[in-house]
C-alpha positions in Angstrom: -21.9 1.6 8.1 -18.5 1.4 6.4 -17.1 3.9 3.9 -14.6 2.4 1.4 -12.4 5.0 -0.3 -10.6 4.0 -3.5 -8.5 6.9 -4.7 -5.1 5.4 -4.4 -2.3 6.0 -2.0 -1.7 8.7 -0.6 -4.7 10.6 -2.0 -7.3 8.5 -0.2 -5.5 8.7 3.1 -5.3 12.5 2.8 -9.0 12.7 1.9 -10.0 10.4 4.8 -7.9 12.5 7.2 -9.5 15.7 5.9 -13.1 14.6 5.9 -13.5 11.9 8.6 -14.8 14.3 11.2 -17.4 15.5 8.8 -18.7 12.0 8.0 -21.1 10.1 10.2 -19.5 6.7 9.7 -17.9 4.5 12.3 -15.4 2.9 9.9 -13.6 4.5 6.9 -11.0 2.4 5.0 -8.7 3.2 2.1 -8.9 0.3 -0.4 -6.5 1.6 -3.0 -7.0 -0.1 -6.4 -9.3 -2.8 -5.1 -12.2 -1.4 -7.0 -10.2 -1.6 -10.2 -9.5 -5.3 -9.6 -13.0 -6.1 -8.5 -14.5 -4.4 -11.6 -12.2 -6.3 -13.9 -10.5 -3.1 -15.1 -7.1 -4.5 -13.9 -6.6 -8.3 -14.0 -5.5 -10.2 -11.0 -2.2 -12.1 -11.0 -2.2 -15.8 -11.8 -3.5 -18.0 -8.9 0.0 -19.4 -8.1 1.3 -15.8 -7.6 -1.7 -14.9 -5.4 -1.2 -18.0 -3.3 2.4 -17.2 -2.7 1.9 -13.5 -1.8 3.5 -12.4 -5.0 0.7 -10.4 -6.6 2.6 -7.2 -6.1 5.3 -8.4 -8.4 2.7 -9.1 -11.1 1.2 -5.7 -10.7 4.6 -4.0 -10.8 5.3 -5.8 -14.1 1.9 -5.0 -15.6 2.0 -1.4 -14.3 5.7 -0.2 -14.5 4.8 3.1 -12.9 4.1 1.1 -9.7 7.6 -0.5 -9.8 9.3 2.8 -8.7 7.0 3.2 -5.7 7.5 -0.4 -4.7 11.3 -0.1 -4.9 11.2 3.2 -3.0 9.2 1.4 -0.3 11.8 -1.4 0.0 14.6 1.2 0.1 12.8 3.1 2.9 12.2 -0.1 4.9 15.9 -1.0 4.4 17.0 2.4 5.7 14.8 2.1 8.8 16.1 -1.4 9.6 19.7 -0.2 9.1 19.1 2.8 11.2 17.7 0.6 14.0 20.8 -1.6 13.9 23.2 1.3 13.9 21.3 2.9 16.8 21.3 -0.4 18.8 25.0 -0.8 18.3 25.7 2.7 19.6 23.5 2.0 22.6 25.5 -1.2 23.4 28.9 0.3 22.7 
């Protein structure tokens, strides 16, 4: 058995964390907006964008509210990488 939870991030992760021990399923996975795409409610990106891993750009354009979260994620990743570099330089020096 597999339980797919499509509530969106972070709501689905919080729900899974809260309820997993109450459920009798070996696998529980958050699938975000996958059900929206599969049902046709939200269109997929053009094939060339899918092929080149750029579907997130299409979704950010079509759903501007997602753009802020995407930019925030890139900013967070940049800060983590920068922090690692600074920490490494302090260790060496």
